[in-house]
N, C-alpha and C positions, 0 to 999 in steps of 0.2 A: 491751234485754238479756232473754233468756228467763228463765222462772221457775227452770229448773234451774241456770242460771249464777248467779242471785241466791242460790239456796240454797247453792251451792258457796262463794260469797263469804262467806256468813255462817258457814260451817263453819270450825272451827279446823284449820289446815293441819297435816300430820303433823310431829312433831318427833322427837327422839332416843328419847324414852320409848315412842313408838308401836310400835316394832318390837322392843322387848325382851321383851314377853310371848310372842312366838313361840318363845322358847327352851323354853317348857313342852311343846312337842311331843316333846322328848327325855325326858320324865318316865319313860316305860316303860323305856327303855334304862338310865336312871340307877337305877331300882329293880332291874333285873336285875343291874346292876353291884354294887349294895349287897348283894344276896342271894348274891353269889358265883357267879352263873350264867355269867359271862363269864370266860375265862382271863386270867391276869395282871391282876387288878383294879387293882393300883397303876398299871400302865401305862395302862390304860383311863381311870383317874381323871386321870392327868396329861394324857392326850390330850384328855379332856373339858374340863379346866380351860383348856388351850391353845385349844381350839376356842371356848369361851365368851368368853375374853379377846379373841381375834382377831375374833370376830363383833361384839362391842360396839365394839371399836376401828374396824373397817371401817364399821359403820353410822354411828358418830359422825363419822368423817372424811368419809364420803360425803355426809352431810347438811350438812357445814360449807360455808360460802360459798367457801372456798378449796379446794374439791375438784378444781380444775383442776391442782393439783400432783400429784406422783407418789406422795405418801404413801398416798392411798386405794387406788391400784392395787397398791402393795406389800403393804398389809394384805390386800387381796382375794387376791393370789397366795399369801400365807402361809396364809390361811384355806382356800384350795382344797387346798394341800399337806397340811394337817392332816386335812381331810375325806377325801381319797383314802387317806391313811395309815390312818385309823381303819377305814374301810369295807373296805379290801383286807386289812389286817392281821387284822381280826376276822372274816373270812370272811363278809361280807355283813351283819353287824350295823352299827348306827349309820347305816343308809341314810337315816334321817330328817334327817341332817345336810345332805343334798343340797338339800332345799327351803329350808333356812336359808341355805345357800351361794348358791342362786339368788336369794333375797331380797336378800342383800347385793350380788350382782352387779347386780341391777336398780337398786339405789340408786346404786352407783358409776358404772355404765355407762349411766345413763338418757339422757345427752346424745348418745350414739353408737349409732344404730340398728343398723348392720351388726355392730359388735362385740358388742352386747348379744344380737342374734339368734344369732350364732355361739356365744356362751357358753352361752345357755340351751339351744340345740339339743344342744350337747356334753354338758351336764349331764344332760339328759333321756335321751339315748342311753346315757350311762355307767350311769345307774341301771338301765335295761333290761338292759344287758349283764351287770352284776353279779348281778342277780336271776336271770337265765337261767343263769349259770354255777353258781350255788348252788342251782339247782332250786327257786327260790322265785318261781313264776310266778303265784301267786294274786293278789297285789296289785301286780303289775308295772305295769299300765296306770295304776292310780290314783296310785302314787308317782311314776312317770315324768311323768305329766301334771301332777301337783301341783308337781313340781320346776320344769318349764318355766313353768307358769302363775303361780307365786308371784313370780318375778322380773319377769314381764311386767306383772302387776297393780301391783307396787310402782313400777316405772318409769312406767307410765301414770298412776298416781295422783299421783306427785310432779311429772311433767311437766304435768299438768292444773293443779295448784295453782300451779306456777311461771308457767304461761301466764296464769292469772288475775291473779297478782301483777303481771306485766308489763303486762297490759291495764289494771289499776287505776292503775299508775304512769303509763302513757301517757295515760289519761283525765285524771288530775290535771294532767299537763303541758299537755295541750290546754286544760283549763279555766284554768290559770294563764296560758297564752299568750293566750287570749281576753280575760281580765281586763286583761292588759298592753296588748293592742291597743285595748281600749275606753278604758283610762286614757290612752293616747297620743292617741287621737282626741279625747277630751274636753279634754286639755291643749292640744292644737293648736288646737281650735276656740275655747277660752277665750282663748288668747293672741291669735288673730286678731281675735276679737270685741272684747275689752276694749282691746287695743292701738289699734285704729282708733277705737273709740268715745271713749276717753279723750283721744286726740289731737284729735278734733273738739270735745269739750267744753272742753279747754284753750284751743284756738284761739278758739272763740266766746266764752269767758269773757274772754279778753284783748280781744276786739273790744268786748264790753260795757263793759269798763273804759275803753277808749279813747273810745268814742262817748258814754258817759253824760254827761260834762260839756257837750258841745256839741250832741248830737242824741239826745234822749231816746227819740224814736219808733224810731230805728234801733237803739238799745240794747235797747229792749223787744223788737224783732223778733229780735235775736240771742238774747236770753234765752228767747224762745219756741222758737227752734231748739234750744237746749240741752235744754229740757223734752221736745221731740219726740224728740231723739236718745236721751235717757235712757230714755224709754218704749220706743222701738224696741229699745234694747239689752236691756232686761228681757225682751222677747218673744223676741229671738234667743238669749239665754242659756237660757231655758226650752226652746226648740226644740233647742239644742245638747245639753242634758241628756238629752232623750228621744231624741236621735239622728236627728231628722227634718228638720233644717235644710237647706233647699235655697236656695242663693244665686241672685241674679239679676244677670246682667251689666249689663243696662240700669239697674237700681237702683243698682248699685255705681258705674257711670259717672256717674250723676247726683250721687251722694254725693261722688264724687271731685271733680267740678267745684265743688260747694258748699264742700268743705273747702279746696281750693286757692285759690278766690276769697277765702274768709274769711282765708286765710293771706297774702294779698297776692301770690300766685304766679299769673302769667298762664297760662291753660290753653288747650290745643289738643287737642281730642278728635275723632278721625276713626274711622269705622266703615264697613266695606264688606264685600261678599260676601253669600252666601245666609244665611237664618236658621239659627241654631245649635240643635242638640238641647239639651234642658234640662240634662243632666249636664255637657256640655262648657261651656255657659254658666255653670253653677254654679262649675265649677273656675276658669274665667277670672275670675269675680267675686271669688273669693278672691285671685287674683293682683293684680287691680286694687286691692283693699282693702289688701293688705300693701304693695304697691309705692308707692301714694300715701301711706300712713302713714309709710313710711320717707323719702319726699321731704320731707314736712312736718317730720318730727322731726329729720332729720340732714343734709339737703343744703344748707340755706341758699340754695336756688335762687331765681331770679327768674322762671323759665319751666319749664313741664312739658308734655310732649306725650305723648298716649296714642293709639296706633293699633291698631285691631283689623282684621285683614285675613283674610277668610275665603276658602277655596278649596274645591273639591268634596270633597276627601278630607282636608284639613288646615286648621287655623286658626292664625294667627300673631298674637301680642299683644306689643307693644313699648311700654315706658314709659321715656322719657328726660328728663333734666333738665340744667340748666346750672350745677349747684351745685358743691360741692367734691369730688365723686367718691367719696362715702361712701354705701353703701346701707343700712347698719344699724350699730348700736353695736359689734357683735361680729363683723361679717362681714369677712373678709380680702378685699382687692381682687382681683378676677378670679375669685372663688369664689362660688357660689350656695349654699354649705353652711355658711357661717360663723355667721350669726345664727339664733336659734331660729325666727323667722318664715319666713325664706328656706329653712331646712332642712325645715320642715314643708311648704312649698309644693313643694319638690323631691320629697319623698316622695309627696305627693298626685298630682303630675303623672306621676311614674314609674309609679305603680300603674295609671294610665290609659293608659300607653304614650307619654306625652309627655316633655318635657324642659324644664328651666329653666336659663338662664344669666344671670349678673349680674356686673357689674364696671364699672370706670371707662370712660367714653366719651371717649377721647382725652385731651387734657391737662386738660380740665375737664368735669365732669358725670358722671352715672351712667346706666347703661343696663341695663334688665332685659328679657329676651326669654323668652317662653313659647311653646311649640308643642305642639299637641295633635292627634291624629288624630280624624277625624269618623267616627263609626259610621253607616254607611248605613242600617241598620235603625232605629237610634234617631232618625236624621234623618227618616226616613219617618214614624215615629210622631209626631215633633214637628210635622211639616208637616200 
């Protein structure tokens, strides 16, 4: 943002009181009225009181947030009628009411360029004609120009401040949206990280409990795995906090095999096709992590198959099990958007142009399918 815009933001925007001191330009005419230099002073005083009251009312209504109603326009029309009556009835006196009328017109009509331009042009022309009719051509240019300019300046100033306010509000909304996106990212990463890690720790802890009475060495090996998983989880959480975590499909497949084996689930992992670009592999790594975690937690399966099939422009990942047909605690059958983890995966893949589908696989079992496009440029960089 430029220095000028920053200074405008720090300035106090115009309010109702800002435009009231402009009434002081009528001081000379008021003095003439009090000294009796004008005919029918009581009528002039009544006209002046009406003008001041209507001017204040028009300015207040025009600055109100509800100025889209007809009330400001009605006040402006009444103010114009009183202004023309004073200047015409008093033979060219009270011409300085026109700059004030123009100021009020700029406030009320600032959102409508054509109407404002027509109104200001009409007022400036009227001042010139009245002064010419009454042979008062000495200050005609100054008053006519001042009449048109006062409304234009008022409208421009208010529009500028309103634009700055809208920009400030938009900037705050964008900042809030960025915070919400980061909060969602962190929540999603934390769910995926801890959900999988805790499942591994629970499974291996159960294995330690089962093995300890009869095979101490195997139990110690499982305990060592728990320690390694815990350390890796700490590293991944730190990376998730800083936003730099990049998963690895190969690593996740190895972890999936280890977790499924420790859970007593027979594992079949097949991978084919060309090497995948890092971003695609990272997204598929998240799918494998969440899918295998759900198999261990909820499926009660005896067998799980994971297939990664790569094609030149697209990659296909499928995870199936022979369990009881449940993919997550809160997922509805046939939907990939029920559980928090599956919903997060759906959003991740959709952002990359992919898709995720999950649901029961026939009468028994659960099937999760993910598809992602392969970016040729990214693939070239990966190769």
